[in-house]
VMD Tcl script that draws the C-alpha trace (Angstrom):
set ca {
  {84.33 118.63 3.31}
  {86.62 118.60 0.28}
  {87.56 121.86 -1.37}
  {86.05 122.60 -4.79}
  {88.20 121.94 -7.83}
  {88.54 124.81 -10.29}
  {90.14 124.49 -13.73}
  {91.54 127.64 -15.32}
  {92.20 127.08 -19.01}
  {94.77 129.45 -20.48}
  {97.94 130.78 -18.90}
  {97.95 134.37 -20.08}
  {97.65 137.19 -17.58}
  {93.88 136.70 -17.23}
  {94.21 133.02 -16.44}
  {97.26 133.40 -14.20}
  {95.73 136.20 -12.15}
  {92.37 134.41 -11.88}
  {94.07 131.28 -10.56}
  {96.17 133.42 -8.20}
  {93.04 135.10 -6.80}
  {91.35 131.71 -6.25}
  {94.31 129.80 -4.87}
  {93.15 130.09 -1.26}
  {89.48 129.33 -2.02}
  {89.74 126.12 -3.99}
  {91.96 123.45 -5.44}
  {93.01 125.33 -8.56}
  {94.60 123.78 -11.64}
  {95.82 126.05 -14.45}
  {96.09 124.28 -17.80}
  {98.28 125.88 -20.47}
  {98.75 124.29 -23.89}
  {102.10 125.99 -24.55}
  {105.38 125.25 -22.86}
  {105.35 128.42 -20.75}
  {102.78 130.59 -18.99}
  {102.43 134.28 -19.75}
  {100.49 134.44 -22.98}
  {101.32 137.68 -24.76}
  {103.70 138.78 -22.03}
  {107.19 137.76 -23.02}
  {110.52 139.26 -21.96}
  {113.67 138.28 -23.85}
  {117.33 139.10 -23.45}
  {118.41 141.43 -26.25}
  {122.02 142.60 -26.36}
  {122.79 143.76 -22.82}
  {119.49 143.24 -21.01}
  {115.77 142.37 -20.98}
  {113.21 143.68 -23.46}
  {109.47 143.02 -23.69}
  {108.43 141.70 -27.10}
  {104.73 141.37 -26.32}
  {102.76 143.68 -24.08}
  {105.13 146.35 -22.78}
  {103.05 148.61 -20.50}
  {99.91 148.87 -18.42}
  {97.36 151.68 -18.27}
  {97.57 153.50 -14.95}
  {94.12 155.09 -15.21}
  {92.60 151.62 -14.87}
  {93.58 150.81 -11.28}
  {93.34 147.02 -11.42}
  {96.75 146.61 -13.09}
  {98.60 148.67 -10.54}
  {96.68 147.02 -7.69}
  {97.71 143.58 -8.93}
  {101.36 144.62 -9.11}
  {101.24 145.96 -5.56}
  {99.57 142.76 -4.35}
  {102.40 140.79 -5.96}
  {104.94 142.85 -4.01}
  {106.09 145.31 -6.66}
  {106.95 148.64 -5.07}
  {106.57 152.01 -6.74}
  {110.35 152.09 -7.19}
  {110.06 149.06 -9.49}
  {107.55 150.76 -11.79}
  {108.83 152.90 -14.63}
  {106.84 155.61 -16.40}
  {107.63 157.08 -19.82}
  {110.10 159.94 -19.94}
  {108.74 161.11 -23.31}
  {105.12 161.18 -24.47}
  {105.52 162.91 -27.83}
  {104.13 160.77 -30.65}
  {104.85 161.20 -34.35}
  {102.87 160.22 -37.41}
  {104.57 158.89 -40.54}
  {102.61 160.74 -43.21}
  {103.47 161.55 -46.80}
  {107.04 160.26 -46.40}
  {107.80 162.51 -43.44}
  {107.23 162.60 -39.68}
  {104.63 164.96 -38.22}
  {103.63 165.39 -34.60}
  {100.32 163.92 -33.44}
  {98.14 166.95 -32.66}
  {97.61 167.69 -28.98}
  {94.18 167.15 -27.48}
  {93.03 164.19 -29.57}
  {90.86 161.40 -28.15}
  {91.92 158.25 -29.97}
  {92.82 160.57 -32.83}
  {89.53 162.49 -32.80}
  {90.40 166.19 -32.47}
  {89.24 168.43 -29.63}
  {91.74 171.27 -30.21}
  {91.23 172.71 -33.69}
  {94.17 175.08 -33.29}
  {96.55 172.19 -32.56}
  {95.06 170.27 -35.47}
  {95.73 173.19 -37.82}
  {99.28 173.69 -36.54}
  {100.11 170.00 -37.05}
  {99.48 170.31 -40.80}
  {98.29 166.71 -40.79}
  {95.21 167.62 -42.85}
  {94.85 169.50 -46.11}
  {93.11 172.90 -45.91}
  {89.90 171.39 -47.27}
  {89.94 168.48 -44.81}
  {90.75 170.86 -41.96}
  {87.82 173.09 -42.91}
  {85.44 170.11 -42.94}
  {86.63 168.95 -39.50}
  {86.28 172.50 -38.14}
  {82.68 172.69 -39.39}
  {81.63 169.74 -37.21}
  {80.13 172.02 -34.55}
  {77.67 173.65 -36.94}
  {76.62 170.68 -39.04}
  {73.30 168.94 -38.22}
  {73.28 165.78 -36.17}
  {72.32 162.53 -37.89}
  {70.18 160.31 -35.70}
  {71.33 156.69 -35.91}
  {69.95 153.82 -33.86}
  {72.39 151.15 -32.75}
  {76.13 150.70 -33.06}
  {78.17 152.27 -35.85}
  {81.61 151.68 -37.28}
  {84.45 154.02 -36.40}
  {84.68 155.11 -40.04}
  {80.97 155.86 -40.19}
  {80.75 157.92 -37.01}
  {84.07 159.77 -37.13}
  {84.06 160.07 -40.92}
  {80.61 161.64 -40.93}
  {81.44 164.17 -38.24}
  {85.09 165.01 -39.01}
  {85.82 163.65 -42.48}
  {87.51 160.62 -43.96}
  {90.98 162.18 -43.65}
  {90.67 162.30 -39.84}
  {89.82 158.60 -39.85}
  {92.69 157.66 -42.16}
  {95.42 159.94 -40.84}
  {94.65 160.18 -37.12}
  {92.21 157.55 -35.84}
  {93.36 154.56 -37.89}
  {97.03 154.63 -36.80}
  {96.03 154.83 -33.13}
  {93.47 152.03 -33.32}
  {95.82 150.01 -35.49}
  {98.26 149.83 -32.63}
  {95.63 148.76 -30.09}
  {93.36 146.44 -32.08}
  {95.12 145.90 -35.43}
  {91.64 146.42 -36.83}
  {89.84 148.06 -39.73}
  {87.98 151.29 -38.82}
  {85.31 150.36 -41.35}
  {84.42 147.35 -39.18}
  {85.48 148.30 -35.66}
  {82.66 149.31 -33.33}
  {82.68 152.94 -32.29}
  {80.70 151.97 -29.19}
  {83.29 149.38 -28.09}
  {86.56 151.00 -29.20}
  {85.85 154.75 -28.97}
  {83.60 154.88 -25.94}
  {84.23 158.59 -25.15}
  {83.49 159.54 -28.76}
  {80.41 157.33 -28.83}
  {79.09 158.89 -25.63}
  {79.77 162.40 -26.93}
  {77.84 161.60 -30.12}
  {74.94 160.16 -28.13}
  {74.68 163.06 -25.67}
  {75.50 166.13 -27.79}
  {74.63 167.54 -31.18}
  {78.35 168.21 -31.72}
  {80.86 165.45 -30.96}
  {83.56 168.10 -30.58}
  {81.54 169.93 -27.93}
  {80.77 166.63 -26.20}
  {84.42 165.63 -26.03}
  {85.39 169.05 -24.71}
  {82.72 168.75 -22.00}
  {84.08 165.31 -21.06}
  {87.60 166.69 -20.75}
  {86.38 169.46 -18.45}
  {84.50 167.00 -16.23}
  {87.34 164.52 -16.00}
  {90.18 167.02 -15.69}
  {92.77 165.58 -13.39}
  {96.21 166.48 -12.17}
  {97.98 164.97 -15.13}
  {100.64 162.39 -14.47}
  {101.77 159.49 -16.60}
  {99.24 157.38 -18.47}
  {101.33 154.20 -18.74}
  {103.88 152.33 -16.66}
  {105.94 149.18 -16.96}
  {108.04 147.02 -14.66}
  {111.76 147.56 -14.54}
  {113.51 144.58 -16.20}
  {110.35 143.55 -18.02}
  {106.77 142.45 -17.49}
  {108.00 138.88 -17.51}
  {108.68 139.47 -13.81}
  {104.92 139.69 -13.24}
  {104.49 136.28 -14.84}
  {107.33 134.93 -12.73}
  {105.74 136.10 -9.47}
  {102.32 134.75 -10.38}
  {103.87 131.45 -11.46}
  {105.93 131.16 -8.29}
  {102.87 131.77 -6.13}
  {100.89 129.14 -8.04}
  {103.72 126.59 -8.11}
  {102.66 123.12 -9.21}
  {99.09 124.28 -9.77}
  {100.32 125.24 -13.26}
  {100.49 122.48 -15.87}
  {102.16 123.47 -19.13}
  {102.01 121.34 -22.29}
  {98.45 120.50 -21.24}
  {96.01 121.27 -24.05}
  {92.33 120.81 -23.26}
  {90.41 119.11 -26.08}
  {86.85 119.76 -24.90}
  {84.76 120.89 -21.93}
  {81.64 118.84 -21.26}
  {78.82 119.43 -18.83}
  {78.07 117.09 -15.96}
  {75.75 117.37 -12.99}
  {77.29 119.83 -10.54}
  {80.36 120.59 -12.62}
  {82.29 119.93 -15.82}
  {84.52 117.29 -17.35}
  {87.68 118.40 -19.15}
  {89.07 116.06 -21.78}
  {92.87 116.14 -21.88}
  {95.35 114.02 -23.77}
  {95.92 111.88 -20.68}
  {92.20 111.40 -20.07}
  {89.14 113.14 -18.56}
  {89.24 115.16 -15.34}
  {86.27 116.31 -13.27}
  {86.07 119.86 -11.88}
  {83.41 121.84 -10.10}
  {83.91 124.85 -12.35}
  {86.00 125.84 -15.38}
  {87.26 129.30 -16.27}
  {88.12 129.71 -19.95}
  {90.70 132.48 -20.44}
  {91.56 131.66 -24.05}
  {90.92 133.32 -27.43}
  {87.29 133.21 -28.57}
  {87.88 130.66 -31.36}
  {89.56 128.30 -28.91}
  {86.75 128.75 -26.38}
  {84.18 128.07 -29.11}
  {85.86 124.77 -30.01}
  {86.02 123.67 -26.37}
  {82.33 124.40 -25.69}
  {80.78 123.33 -29.00}
  {79.35 120.01 -27.80}
  {77.29 121.13 -24.79}
  {77.07 124.90 -25.24}
  {76.40 125.21 -29.00}
  {74.68 128.61 -28.91}
  {77.48 130.06 -26.79}
  {80.07 128.51 -29.09}
  {78.44 130.10 -32.14}
  {78.66 133.56 -30.57}
  {82.32 133.04 -29.67}
  {83.16 131.70 -33.12}
  {81.80 134.92 -34.63}
  {84.58 137.01 -33.08}
  {87.43 137.54 -35.52}
  {91.03 137.81 -34.33}
  {94.05 139.60 -35.80}
  {97.54 138.14 -35.93}
  {100.39 140.53 -35.24}
  {104.14 140.52 -34.73}
  {106.92 142.47 -33.06}
  {110.39 143.01 -34.51}
  {112.85 143.96 -31.77}
  {115.83 145.96 -33.05}
  {119.09 146.96 -31.34}
  {121.24 149.68 -32.97}
  {124.67 150.96 -32.15}
  {124.46 154.35 -30.43}
  {126.64 155.92 -33.10}
  {124.16 154.87 -35.80}
  {121.23 156.58 -34.04}
  {122.54 160.11 -33.60}
  {119.57 161.60 -35.48}
  {116.91 159.74 -33.49}
  {113.88 162.04 -32.92}
  {112.88 162.94 -29.37}
  {109.64 160.96 -29.42}
  {108.36 157.86 -27.70}
  {107.04 156.38 -30.91}
  {105.85 156.64 -34.47}
  {102.42 155.59 -35.77}
  {101.92 154.64 -39.41}
  {98.51 154.91 -41.14}
  {97.59 152.02 -43.40}
  {97.34 154.46 -46.31}
  {101.15 154.75 -46.27}
  {101.41 151.13 -47.44}
  {104.24 150.19 -45.02}
  {104.75 146.83 -43.39}
  {105.47 148.64 -40.13}
  {102.38 150.01 -38.37}
  {104.09 151.43 -35.28}
  {107.58 152.00 -33.88}
  {108.28 152.23 -30.16}
  {111.50 154.12 -29.50}
  {112.39 152.34 -26.28}
  {115.58 154.31 -25.78}
  {113.54 157.53 -25.66}
  {110.27 156.30 -24.13}
  {111.57 154.36 -21.14}
  {114.27 155.73 -18.82}
  {115.48 152.26 -17.83}
  {116.25 151.53 -21.49}
  {117.96 154.87 -22.16}
  {121.11 153.81 -20.31}
  {121.57 150.62 -22.29}
  {124.59 150.23 -24.54}
  {122.42 149.70 -27.61}
  {119.52 151.86 -28.82}
  {116.45 149.62 -28.57}
  {113.37 149.90 -30.74}
  {110.29 147.76 -31.38}
  {108.42 147.68 -34.68}
  {104.87 146.32 -34.75}
  {103.45 144.63 -37.84}
  {100.19 142.99 -38.88}
  {96.56 144.05 -39.20}
  {93.34 142.09 -39.50}
  {93.26 142.85 -43.24}
  {97.01 143.04 -43.94}
  {98.96 139.80 -43.65}
  {101.90 140.83 -45.84}
  {104.41 141.06 -43.01}
  {103.40 137.83 -41.33}
  {103.52 135.93 -44.64}
  {107.27 136.66 -44.87}
  {109.88 134.46 -43.24}
  {111.82 135.95 -40.34}
  {114.88 136.90 -42.39}
  {112.95 138.82 -45.04}
  {110.67 140.40 -42.45}
  {113.51 141.82 -40.36}
  {115.32 143.10 -43.46}
  {112.29 145.00 -44.73}
  {111.20 146.31 -41.35}
  {114.73 147.36 -40.45}
  {114.93 149.30 -43.72}
  {111.61 151.07 -43.03}
  {112.61 151.96 -39.47}
  {116.01 153.31 -40.57}
  {114.40 155.42 -43.28}
  {111.78 156.85 -40.92}
  {114.11 157.62 -38.01}
  {117.30 158.57 -39.80}
  {119.40 155.62 -38.58}
  {122.65 155.30 -40.46}
  {123.28 151.53 -40.32}
  {121.30 148.31 -39.93}
  {120.40 146.95 -36.51}
  {123.12 144.93 -34.80}
  {120.57 142.46 -33.42}
  {117.04 141.69 -34.60}
  {114.45 139.34 -33.10}
  {111.01 138.45 -34.51}
  {108.14 137.45 -32.26}
  {104.84 136.39 -33.81}
  {101.51 136.53 -32.02}
  {98.90 134.54 -34.00}
  {95.23 135.40 -33.39}
  {96.33 137.73 -30.61}
  {93.80 140.57 -30.82}
  {90.04 139.94 -30.87}
  {88.18 142.34 -33.10}
  {85.59 144.58 -31.49}
  {83.49 144.76 -34.64}
  {80.19 146.61 -34.98}
  {77.70 144.91 -32.66}
  {80.40 143.71 -30.26}
  {78.65 144.94 -27.12}
  {75.39 143.29 -28.20}
  {77.32 140.04 -28.74}
  {78.79 140.29 -25.24}
  {75.28 140.83 -23.84}
  {74.12 137.65 -25.58}
  {77.14 135.74 -24.27}
  {76.53 136.88 -20.70}
  {72.87 135.84 -21.03}
  {73.79 132.41 -22.38}
  {76.18 131.88 -19.48}
  {73.23 132.12 -17.10}
  {71.44 129.27 -18.86}
  {71.79 125.55 -18.20}
  {74.11 123.75 -18.28}
  {76.28 125.97 -16.09}
  {79.73 125.52 -14.65}
  {81.75 127.63 -17.08}
  {83.04 131.19 -16.83}
  {84.53 133.16 -19.70}
  {87.29 135.77 -19.69}
  {89.97 137.08 -21.97}
  {90.71 140.00 -24.23}
  {87.34 139.96 -26.00}
  {85.83 141.25 -22.74}
  {86.25 144.84 -21.59}
  {89.57 145.70 -23.20}
  {92.81 144.25 -24.52}
  {95.30 146.00 -22.19}
  {96.98 144.48 -19.15}
  {95.04 146.57 -16.64}
  {91.80 145.43 -18.27}
  {93.01 141.83 -18.05}
  {93.80 142.27 -14.36}
  {90.29 143.63 -13.79}
  {88.82 140.73 -15.75}
  {90.69 138.25 -13.55}
  {89.34 139.86 -10.38}
  {85.82 139.73 -11.85}
  {86.14 136.06 -12.78}
  {87.44 135.11 -9.36}
  {84.56 136.95 -7.68}
  {82.01 135.25 -9.95}
  {83.41 131.80 -9.20}
  {83.41 132.44 -5.45}
  {79.82 133.69 -5.57}
  {78.63 130.73 -7.62}
  {80.38 128.24 -5.33}
  {78.91 129.95 -2.27}
  {75.37 129.91 -3.70}
  {75.65 126.22 -4.59}
  {76.31 125.33 -0.95}
  {73.45 127.37 0.54}
}
mol new
graphics top color blue
foreach p $ca { graphics top sphere $p radius 0.5 }
foreach p [lrange $ca 0 end-1] q [lrange $ca 1 end] { graphics top cylinder $p $q radius 0.2 }
display resetview
């Protein structure tokens, strides 16, 4: 009996790991439109060594990422954890420390909030009154601005929550779903009259022995892509865009530039707009749901400074910039401080992130103007005395799906539609269950398990 043929469309981490999980169960073909696999994982050589210019860390508290690395043969000695966790906010033309005890910027320690001097006395008083104000009953999802703004005030949204979510989703708090992006805050609001009391109760229940939150791979996350690609070998086809996915009895037909190919199942690990276009002909209702998911384009400017020009560098892993500051830069990662394996490099390495769903100014500039303006902002913020010696721009179009209000309900509809006829397709990617690398690793394991189960049931 011939082995089933599985097409995995999209060569980011989700697609690569899904194909890797299925490689022993089926004849797997991974189709990637670009000239390289890896998606938003990219490691370049900058000055005297490698630097990640896409995703640069994985969340340790989601075990799937670490488990995947171990399965690929990475030992604990090859994982690096941050040596500094202090985060600064660029507010009112100066740097202030992010208050301790925040949950995605939502305060749980009012003393730390007061000491940070991030809020005016009036805004601080409003946030502190959250515990005694009446609870507003709201049915259904709410925006981050609506929920957090009501309970803690608009200043908390603008000065604390927005810069944190801006780095993760590049989204607008007025449209982002509190249910999907601030799950602990949403649960606290649902279960308690006071969100502050609810968050404090969560922290007591989930108290753990500390330890680092993030880790990365020494010499860059590109090594993860390399190991996955090596294991898959000629199962990967780059420069292979898929034009459409059509249903057929017992499977699917993929239309490629060189002609149609028949597969038993197809896994789509591509952005929602791309998935919508591929499925429009035979899965129109599913395609409409996918097409309704907006995506933000972002960019990373990698900067290398001479050590002598960075003598005043603050002891912090990064700087977050609220949109109210009007800067092109939304976040700065101080690699030389954050990561011990970068601290010994000859140059001082930094990464500046740009781009939001509603702010395209940075990405409308050409590379030369973008690096000049971002370099100037970074030098002003961090006290660097001379321009960067090397600067590299990496653009990530439509990289971050937006978890807008109603996102979870949309996912429920999508999962329901996937159970309808015609079948044969499975969906993954960053619009499901989180945008981080550990979430993508978990998504890949889920997809592989679903495909195996469906194949097994079809042969019973």
